[in-house]
MARPALUM-979555 format. One record per residue: residue in one letter; x, y, z of N, C-alpha, C in turn. Coordinates in pm, whole numbers, plus 50000, padded with zeros to 5 digits. Example, Ala and Ser with C-alpha at 12.3 -4.5 7.8 and 13.67 -1.06 7.14 Angstrom:
<atoms>
A513194943150780512304955050780513204967050780 S512854977550708513674989450714512905000350787 
</atoms>
This chain:
<atoms>
M462210956162108463000958461988462270968361900 P462920978961859462220989161781461860984361643 S460770989761597460290986161464460920995161362 H461240989761245461830997261135460861000361023 D459581000061057458591002560950458641016860904 N458871026060993458871040260958460271045860942 T461211037060924462581041960910462731048160774 P463271060560767463421066660637464461059660554 G464161058960428465051052460335464831037760320 Q464011032360400463731018060389462631015760288 N462871006160198461861002960095460640996760159 H459491003360134458220998460190457290995060074 Q456870982860060456030977959949454570979559985 E453910987359897452480989459919451700976959879 P450600974159946449810962359909449120964459774 V449080954159701448460954659567447040949359578 Y446070957559528444660953759532444240949159394 L443770937059380443310931559254441860935859228 P441520938859100440120942859071439140931459098 V438060935159161437010925359194435990925159081 P435780913859020434780913558910433360915658962 F432580924658893431200927258931430290916858865 P429240912758932428320902958870427580909258753 K427420901558647426720906358529425220907758556 A424640918158499423190920358516422420909658441 P421370904658502420570894458433419930900358308 P419690892158208419070897358084417700903358113 K417420914358049416170921658071414990914058012 Q414040911458100412860904258056411950913557974 P411320908457869410410916957790409190920757873 R408670932557845407500937357918406270929657873 F405430926957969404180919657946404440906657870 P405180897657927405470885157853404220876957827 A403270877057922402030869357901401230874957784 L401200888457775400460894557665401120891657531 R402440892057526403120888857402402900874357360 A402950865457459402720851357427401300849057375 W400320855857439398930854357392398780860157251 W399410871457224399320877757091399880868456983 D401030862457011401620853356914400760841056892 T400180835957001399330824056990398030827256917 A397480839256940396200842856879396300844456728 W397480848056676397640849956533398140837456462 E398290826756536398680814256472397470807956402 E397700797056334396610790056265395580785456367 N394290788256338393170785156427393210793156557 G393970804156560393950813056675392730822056674 V392500828956787391310837256799391360848956700 L392420856556701392520867956610392620863556465 H393270852356441393370847356304391990843656249 N391180836856331389830833156287388930845456268 M389080855456357388280867556342388650875056215 W389920875556184390330882056060389810874555938 E389790861255945389220853555836387730856255821 D387030857955934385610861355927385380874855860 V386250884555892386120897855831386360897155681 L387360889555638387630888455495386530880955421 R385860871655488384830863555424383460870355429 A383270880755510381960887055527381400892855398 P382170900155314381560905355190381080894555095 E381660882855100381270872355007379990865255051 V379870862455182378730854755231377510863355256 G377690876655272376560885255297376230886455445 F375290895455475374950898255615374290886455683 R373540878655609372780867855670373670856455717 H374740853655644375580842155675376940846155732 M377160858655764378440862555822378510858455968 A379670860056026379880855856164378940863356259 P378430856656363377490863456453378080875756520 W379380875356555379950886956624380030899056531 I380220896656400380230907956306378830913856293 R377820905256288376450910556282376100918456406 A376560913656523376280921056647376940934756645 V378190935356599378880948256592378190957656494 V377780952356379377110960656279375760965656332 M375020957156401373720961256454373870971756564 V374860969856653375080979756758375490993156698 A376370992656598376781005056532375591011756462 G374731003656398373561009356331372581015556428 V372331008756540371411014256641371971027056701 S373271027256726373891039356781373781051056682 F373991048056553373881058556452372451063856443 V371481054756448370081059056442369731067456564 A370231063356683369941071056804370541085056796 L371771086156745372381099356730371631107956629 M371211101756518370451109256419369101113656473 A368451104856551367161108456610367311119956709 K368391119556787368631130456881368871143656808 A369691142856702369941155056624368661160156558 A367861150756503366601154856439365631160656543 G365631154656664364761160056768365141174156808 D366451176856815366891190456847366481200256737 V366601195756612366201204556500364701207356503 V363911196756531362451198656535362041207956649 L362661205956766362331214656878362731229156850 Q363891230956786364301244456752363341250856652 A362921242756551361971248056453360621251356517 L360171242656610358911245256679359011257856765 H360161259656829360341271756909360291284156822 Q360961283656707360931295156616359521297656563 L358791286756537357421288356486356521294756590 L356661290256715355791295756819356151310256852 T357421313256848357811327256874357431336456759 A357281330656638356901338856523355391340856513 V354611333556595353151334956592352791348856643 P351871355556580351471368756630350981368056774 K351291378256849350921378556989349401378657004 V348891369757088347471368657113347171375657244 Q346161383657246345791390857367345051381357461 V345831374857547345251365557641344671373357758 G343461369757797342801376657907341941388157862 V341941391157734341131401957679340041395757593 D338831400757608337701395457533337761400457389 T338421392857304338541396657163337661388157073 S337061377457123336181368957044334741372657072 N333851368156985332441371257001331631359456952 G330341359856977329461349256935329491337457030 V329001326056979328961313957062330371309057094 F331311311157001332681306857026333301313857145 A332831326357172333371333857285333001327757419 V331911320057424331511313657550332591303957598 V333271297557505334361288257540335711295157533 D335901303957437337211309757413337601319757522 Q336671328357564337011338557664337371332557800 P336661322257852337111316257978338491309657968 V338771303857852340091297757834341181308457838 R340961319757770341931330757774342121335857917 T341001337257988341081342358125341811332658216 Y341541319858202342211309758286343721309758260 I344121310458133345561310658100346221323158155 A345541334658143346121347058194346271346958346 Q345341340458416345401340258562346451330558617 H346861320758537347781310458587349121310558513 M349521321958459350801322858388351911329158470 A351611332858593352621339558674353751329858709 G354991334158685356161326058720356601316358613 L355901315458502356301306358395357221313458296 A358111305558235359081311258141358511313058002 V357271309057980356641310057849355511320157859 E355241326657747354211336857745352831330557732 G351831338257773350471333257766349991331257624 S350431339657532350021338057392350531324857334 T351751320757376352291308057328351471296357382 V351081296857510350271286157568348901285557500 Y348331296957471347031297157402347151291457262 T348241294457192348461288757058348631273657065 L349381268757164349531254257181348201247657213 W347361254257291346041248657322345221247157194 Q345221257257110344481256356984345091245756892 L346421245256884347081235756795346811221356840 T346801219056970346521205557021345111201056984 G344161209956997342791206356960342641203456812 I343281211356727343181209156583343841195956544 V345031193256601345741180756570344931168656616 G344381169156737343571157956786342331155656702 L341701166356655340491164856574340801159156436 V341811164756370342111160556233342711146556230 L343731143956314344361130756314343431120056368 G342571123456462341591113756509340611109656400 Y340241119056313339341115956203340031107856094 L341291110756067341981104255957342601090855996 S343221090056113343991078056148343221068056234 R342231072656309341501063956402342451057256502 N343441064656546344421059456641343941062056782 N344101051956870343631053357008344441063757085 G345741065057053346531075257119346061089257086 V345731091656959345211104756919343841107256981 R343041096956990341741098457055341891101757203 A342881095757268343141099257408343591113757421 L344391118457325344791132557325343581141657310 W342681138257220341481146357201340611146357326 T340491134857391339681133957513340271142457624 A341591141757643342241149757747342111164757717 W342241168457589342081182557553340671187557582 G339671179457549338291183557577338021184757726 A338531175257806338321175957950339011188258010 A340241191357962340941203258012340201215957973 T339651216257852338911228057809337661230257893 V336911219557920335701220758004336071225258144 W337201220258197337631224458331337981239258334 M338681244158232339021258358228337781266958216 V336801262558136335551270058124334811270258257 W334781259158328334111258358459334791267458561 T336121268258558336841275858659336771290858633 A336891294958508337011309258477335681316058449 T334581308858442333271315058415332621319258546 P332001330758551331301334958674330211325158714 D329861325458842328881315858894327511317458829 T327161329458792325811331758738325611325158602 S326651323658523326521317758389327411305558370 R327861299858480328791288458469328121276258407 S326931273058450326271260958401326001261758251 V325591273658204325301275058061326591274057980 A327661280258026328931279957954329491265757948 V329411258458060329911244758060329051235957971 G327741237957973326871230057887327171232157740 L327371244757700327721247457560329091241557524 A330041242057617331361236357591331271221257571 V330461214757656330311200157643329601196657514 L328581204257476327871201457351328801203357230 A329591214057232330511216257120331561205257112 W332101201257227333111190557227332511177157184 T331261174557224330591162157185330321161957034 F329911173356980329661174156836330951171656757 L332051177656798333321175456729333871161456752 S333491155356865333951141656892333351131656794 A332221135156734331641126156633332591124356515 F333441134156490334431133056384335761127356437 A336181132156554337461127456608337391112956652 M336221108456698336061094656745335411085856640 R335521089456515334861081956409335351067456406 G334411058156405334751043956401334951037556536 L334891045456645335071039756779333791032656822 T333931020456870332801012556918333151005957050 L332161004957137332370998557266332040983757264 R331520979057152331200964957140332460957057105 R332520945557160333650936957132333460930356996 V334490931556914334400926056780334500910856788 A333470904256733333450889656733334210884456612 R335190876456638335980870656531335520856356503 P335330853056377334910839356347335990829356384 V335540818556444336450807956489336380796556388 E337510792956337337570781956242337690768656317 V336760759856286336750746756350337010736356242 N338050729156260338400718456166337820705256216 V336850700156141336190687656177336710676656085 R337290666856144337800655556065336690645356042 P336450641655918335380631655895335810617955948 E334830611556010335090598156064334930587755953 I335860579055946335840568455845335280555755910 Y334170551355852333520539355906334080527155835 V334610518255913335160505655860334250494355905 P333560488055811332660477155853333450465355909 V332930460356019333570448756084332820436156042 P333500426355987332790414155945332220406756066 P331020400756048330430393356161331270380956194 P331190376456317331980364456355331480352056279 A332420343756248332080331556174331290321956262 A330340314356197329540304656271330420292856312 P330160287356432330990275856477330750263556389 D331810256556353331700244256274331530232156366 D330920221756309330740209556388331990201256393 Q332900203256304334130195356302335320204656311 H336340200056383337580207456400338710198456358 D339540203756269340720196756222340370183256160 G339220182256099338840169856032338360159156126 C338240162056255337770152156352336340155056389 P335490145056397334120147556436334040152456580 C333200161656604333010166956742332220157256823 Q332560156056946331850147257038330880155657119 H329650152057117328600159257192328250150757314 
</atoms>
């Protein structure tokens, strides 16, 4: 039997499609919910941030000694950091000033015999030694010679005034280095005499730089606390009685 679905003129009802409801999106969760919860709890009464804020407000009243320990720690760390930065800046300024001072020193003819007299016995070998060992260094020989003289003067003066063991060690090292340079740069024919004069001069100046130095051990008085003994006389034992409790003793 033929189908009449495609017959022209026949009413054909199209299917009706009902709208399908879409599921609603879940409510958007706040970002970092744990962090928000902790923040709200911390600012409540007796919370961590609330107590810290109370400590900050109370710090000017109680003073540094009685303020909260964490505030003192923060203040001390900040103070130490500030002092370290200032020391670094001051060190850079001092080094820059020292560099300018050394570069402004008149050029010294190192390696040339410009001194005379007994001082030349020590001074000329030092100049010669510095001139022979300056190859490849970024500093000039005149600057090294000026530093050598400045080190000796500082060790002598500060050793006499301060009696500091560190300054005395500086003076000792300077004298040993000077004697070594004299020994190395002096010709063999006059080496012993030059070294002897250098040692004598350094020993004579050491009487001032090492003033007050002694190798004896300082004896310190020891305080001994002696407690006096208290003598308590002990009564002698009582003589035995012939009667006890009113009853005659039986012998």
